[in-house]
C-alpha positions, 0 to 999 in steps of 0.5 A: 447831509453831504458827505466828504471823505477824510483821506487815509493820511492826515498829518501835519504835512497835509493839514493846511490843504485839508483845512482848506478842503474841509472849509470849502466842503462846509461852504458847499453843504446845504442846511442839512450839514456835512458828514466827514467820513473817517473810515479811510483814516490810517495815518494821522497825528494830532493835527487831525484833532486841530482840523476837526476843531476847525471844521466844528467852529466853521460849521457852527459859524455857518449854522449847519450840523457837522458829524464825523462817522467811522472814526477809528479808535485811535482818533477817539483815544487822541480826542480823549487824551487832549481833553477835547472828545466832548467838543468833537462830533465823533459818532459811530467809532469803529472798533 
C-alpha cells in the first residue's frame, strides 16, 4: 500500500490543492491502494472531512482500498459529529 502524508494544516484555504494532490496520489497508487498518514495533522477544519469523503469516492471509483492512519481524536470527533464516521476509512485513531 502506498502512503501519502496529510500536511499539518488542512483547512478551507488548502482544500482545493489538497483535493488535487490526493486525487493524483490515488491515481498513481497500485491495486494495493493508498494509505493517508494523518499523524502530522494539527490545524484542520471540516473541509478535511469533505476531502476524506472525496478521497473515499475517488478510491472506490478506481477500485482500490483507502485507509487513514494516525488520525487525531479531533478528526474522529468531527466525523462522528457530522454523522459520517462510518463512511470514512479511519483506522488506528491516535489518542
